[in-house]
N, C-alpha and C positions, 0 to 999 in steps of 0.2 A: 730132277734131272732125268734124262733118258740115256741109257747106256747103249752104244752101238759097237758092233764088232765086224771086222772085214771078213766076208765069207766068200771064199774062192769058188764055191759051187754055184753062186748066183750068176744070172745074166749069161747063161750058156758057157760057163767057165771063165767069163771075163771078170767075175768078182763084183762084189757090192757090199754096202753097209747093211748089217742086219741088226734090228733092235733087239736088245737082250731082255728088256723088261719094260712094262708100261709104268712102273713105279716112277714117281717124280720127286720123292723125298729121300734124301741121302740117309736119313736115320732109319728108314725101312731097309732091312737087310734083303736087298734084291737078290733073287736066286737066278743062277745061270740055268735057264730052262733048256738050253741046248745040250747040256751035259747028260751022260747016260744016267747018272745019279745027280739030281739037282743039288747044287751047292751054292753057298753065299759067295759073292765076288768081293765082299767087304771083310776087312779085319777091323774089329773095334779096339782101338788103343785108348785106354782111359774112357773118355766120353766122346771121342772123336772117331767117326767111322772113316776108314781109308780103303781105297780100292787096292785089292791084292796086286802085287807086281805081275802076276801071271796074266792079268788082263790089260795091263798098261800098254804093251806094244800095239794093241789094237787101239786105233784113234778113238778116244772118248770125247766126242765133240763138246759136250757140256762141261767137260773138265779142262778145256783149253784155257790157256792163260797168256794174255798178250804181254810180251816182255818189252819190246820197243820197236821203233821203226828203223829201216835201213836207208841211209842217205849217202852211201859211198860203196865202192867196190869192197868186198869183205871176205876175209878168210874164215871159213866156218869153224876152224879150230879155236879161233879167238872167242867165239860165242859160247862154246860148251862150258868152260869154267865159270863164266859169268852167270849162265843160267843155273848151273848146279849150286853156286853160292847163294844166289837169290832164292832158290827153292828151299834151301835149308833154313833161311830166315822166316819163310812162310810155313815151315813144317809140312812140306809137300814134296813131291817128286818133280824133277825138271822135265820129265816126259809130258808132252802136251803144250810146252812153251811154243809160241809162234811169233813170227816177225812179219811186218808188212813193209813192202818196198815202196819208197817215195818216188823213185824215178827208174831209169834204165841203168841197172848196175849188174856187175858180174860177181857171182858167188863161187868161191874156189874151195874144193875139198882137198883132202890130203892126197898126195901121190901114192900109188899102191905101195904098201909096206913102209911108208914114212910116217913119222910122228913128230909133233911139236912139243918142246919143253916149255911149259907156261906155268909160272908160279910154283916150280919144283915138281910138277907132274907132267906126264906125257899124255898127249891127246892125239887121237886120229879121228877123221871125219869122213863119212861117205855121203854122197848126194844122189838122190833119185828125183828125176825131173817130174814125176807124176805120181798120183796116188796108186796104190796097189800093194800086193804082197811084198813085204820087205825081205830082200835077199841081197847079200853083198856081191851078187854076180854082176860083173861089168858095170861097176859104179862110175858115174861121170865125175871127172875131176873139176869141172867148171860148168856153169850154166848162166845164161843171161836172163834176168827177170826184168819185167817192166813195172812201171808205177801201178800200184793196185794189186799186184801179185803178192801172195803170201806163202810162207813155208813153215814147216813144223818140225820140232825135235821129236821124232817118233820112237826112238829106242836108244837106250844106253847099254852098252855091253863092254866086254873086255875085262881088264884087271883093275887094280887099284891105282894105276898110273905111276907106280914107283919106278918102273923101268920102261924102256921103249917096248920090250916084249910084252909087258903087262900094261900097255897103254889103255886108257879109257877111250872106248870107241863110241862115237855118236853118229846116229843115222838121221839125216835130214831129208825131208821130201817136200817137193813143191805141191801145193794144192792148186789144182786147175782153177783158174779164174775165168768164170763164164763171161765177165764183163771186162772190157778194156777201159782205160781212162776216156773221158769224154773228149771228143775231137773239137777243137776250137773253130769257130766261124771266122771267116775273113770277108773282105769286101767282094771277093769273087766266088766264095764257096761256102756252103752251109756247114754247120757243125754236125758232129755225130754224137749219138747218145753214149753214155758210159759213166764210169765212176768219177766222182769229184776228185781232182788232184789234191793231195794233202798240202796243207799250208805249213810253212816253216815257223819256227819260234820267232816271235816278234811281229808276226803278220796278223795279230788278232784284230787290228783295226782295218784290215783290207777286205775287199769283197771279190767274189769270183765273177770275172767278166765272161762274156760270150766267147772270147777267144781262148778260154780255158786257162787263163792266168789269174793270179791274185794281184790285185792292183789297189793302190791307195785312192780313195775317192777324190775327184777333182773338186776343189772348192768353187762351186758356181754361185755361191751366195753373193748377192749384190748388196754392198753397203752404201750408205748415203751420208753426205754432209750438206749443211745448209749455210748460206751466206747472204749478204746483201750487196747490191750494186746499184749504180746510178741509172735512172731512166732519163726522161727529158727534164726540162726545168721544173716541171710541176709533178714529178713522180719518181718513185724509186722501186726496186724490185727485190723480192725474196727468191733466191735461186736454190733449187734442190739439185745436187750433182751426185750422180752415182759413180760406183767404182769403175765403170766402163766409160767414164767421161761424158755420159749423157746428161743433159740438163733439162730442167723444167722450171719455169718462172711464174711467179705471181706478182702482178704489178699493183702497187698502191699509189693512187693519184689523189691530189686535192682538187676539189671542184671550183668553179668560178660562177659568179653571178654577172651575166653580161661578159665583159672582158676582164673583169677584176677578180683576182684570186684572193680570197680572204685569209688563206693559210699558206704556209710554206712547208716543204718537206725536204729532208736531206738525210743522208746515211754516211756513217763512218765507223769502221771497225765493228761491223755487224750490229750497229745501233741505229735505229731509224728515229729521227726527231721531227716532230710536227709542231710548228709554232704559229702564233697569230701573225699574220702578215702586217708589215708597216704600210698601211694604206693611207695614212694621213701625215702631213708635215705641219699641221696646225700646232702652234706653240700655246703654252698656257697664257691666259689673259687674266690680269688682275686689275680691276677698276676701283676707283675711290671717288669720294665726293659725290657730285651729281653726274658722273659718267657711268652709264649702264650698258649691259649687253642687250643689243637690239634684235639680233638674228643669229641663228646657228644653222650651218649647212651640213647635211648628212649624206654619206655615200650609200651604195646598195646594201651594205651590211649594217647600217645604223652607226657607222663611225663618224665622228666629227671631223670635217675637212676644212671648215672655215667658221670664224666667229667675227661678227660685226658689232662695234660699240658706238654709242652716241652720248653727247653731253647735253644735259638739260640747262636752259637759260631761265632763271627764276626772277620775276619782278616781285619785290616785297610789297604786298598789299595789306600787310598786317597793321591794324590800328591799335595804338596803345592809349591808355587813359590815365588821367590824374584827377584827384578829388580835392575840393577846397570849399571854404565857407565864404559867402559874399552877402552883401546887403540885398534885401528883397526890394521889390518895387514899392510896396506899401510901407508906410512908416511903421517902425517897430517890428517888421518881418525880416527874416534872414533866409538865404537859400544855401542848400548843400549842392554844389555844382560838380558834375562829371564833365571833364574837358578831354576830348579826343585829340590824338596827334594830328588829325586833319582839321583842327580848330573847332570842330563842332562841340556844342555844349548841351547839357541836359540838367535841369534843376529839380530839386525837391525843396519846397518852401515851408518854413516853420513860421506860423503867425501867432501872435499873442491873443488869448481869449480873456474872459472875465477873470478878474483877480489874479492874472498872470502877466508877468513882464518878461521880455527877452532882451538879452544883450550879447554882443559878439566881440571877442578879442582875437584877431587873426582867424585861425580855423577852429576856434572854440566858441560854441554857442551856449549861453547859460540861460536856463529857464528858472525864473524866480516868482514866488507868490507875492500878492499885495499885502502890505503891513497894516494891521488893525490895532485900535486901542479900545479898552472897555471903559464904560462910564461908571457912575456911582451905583453900587448894588449889583453890578455885573462883573463876573470874572472871565478871563480869556486864557484858555490853556491850549497851546498850539493853534488850531483853527476852530476851536469849540468855545462858544460863549455859554456861561452858566449864570442863572439868577438865583440867589439864595432866598428862600421863602422865610418870612418872619412869622410873628404871631398872627394867627388868623388866616394863614395861607398854606396851601399844600401844592406840591408839584405833581401834576398828573400828565398823562400822555397828551391830552388836549390843551394843556397849558396850566396857568396858575388858577387855583380855586380859592375863593375867600371863604373862610370858615367862621370868622367872627361875626356877631350880629351887627347889622347895619344900623348906624345911629340916624334915625329918621328926623330927630329934632335939629340936626345940624343942617339947617337950611338957610342960614344967613349968608347971603351972597357976599363973596370977597373974604369969607372967613375960612380959616384952615383948621381942620379937625384931625386929631390923631386917633386912628382906629386901633392900631397896634403899636408895638414898640418902634418899629421902623416903617410903618405904613401910615401916610398922611393923605388926606383928601382935601383938595381945594374946592370950595363951593363957589360956583360961578354965579 
């Protein structure tokens, strides 16, 4: 921090603030370089350095403490006990407390020689409208301050406040405000530069307007809603409506091929329904027997609009057949005959061959073999004849072979000779 002191010798006797030291750290024991013998302007109490009261009447800018703002006409006597009590809680002196004025208000000091009893103690206050040497000469009892002005508690003197004669005396001074509050612009005049006016509690959501007032933002946000509504017979609309009643539509329409619309569209309660159009009144056709669908008529969309049927007339040209056995043309032959329903016939003839005979009873044709009988010395088994060879004969593939010697003397004609047991020769 930088310590400054009011010096009446500066500015040709008008006075001014004189820096006491270039030190900026309070723990450094800053020395009053203006004294004949340099001394420290701090007392160290415990580990906390405090400025000596000798130097406090001189405004120490970096030791100023903002207490509160002023938003009404105020008696200065009421500020003093509050500042002293607050300073005690902060372990500091009330000198250097300052207040900022929010508007145009009157500050009233005590009348000369009068004191106010507040909280069991007596208080007096003096007011000086400008910075300068503090002196109780001709103090003002009242002063009007404007928004942005501020004033300081520069000195506390007097007694302990136990009696009016020992009243605690506080000296307040206005600090000249180089800047006024900003001047608001209007439709006919420009604004003027200046300090921003203070905002009141509860105005945290407001903004500062060019007319120098705090105002609530106007909600210019546009909200929208969406809905459906009817168009023409073949369309419907989706409508966007803003909070200013402006609208914008999107039209949804079903197309047509030629003059026929294959779809229908409708809306109700913000629901758009698109359906297949009823483009055909053709009923279901169910045929049976020899009735058939002959033709189908389609529209532009391939929908069936008509069905034509026809009945077939059938001439029964189917020929049926029966089979039977009949006598053939030749004797001993028989035919298997196929006879059509148109009276046509077709025959298969069975004729008897060697050693076979045929016979017919109704539709049954019987094939029989010729009956044989065997003579002496020959046997018949089924259809096979066998000759049993006697003495002097053998059976060979080429026939019977005589093995007995031939009797050459048997030459008498008409005589019979026995060659073997069962073999005889007749001599001719």
